[in-house]
N, C-alpha and C positions, 0 to 999 in steps of 0.2 A: 680797189684800195687796199684790201687786206693783203693781196699778193705783193703789192708795192711795199707795204709796211714790213712784211716778212723779209723781203730782200734787203731793205734798209737795215733791219735788225741784224740780219746775218752779216752784212757788210760792216756794221759797227763792231760786231764781235771780232771779225777777222782783223779789222784795223786796230782794235784794242789789243788783241793778242800780239800783233806785230810791234806795236808801240811798247808793250810790256817787255818784249824780248829785247828791243833796242835799249830800253832803260836798264835792263839787267846787264 
């Protein structure tokens, strides 16, 4: 469960950075 949560967290950060770049 912890490993899955970590992957989801990393994915969220990557998606967030991509969205932020698009917004900029």
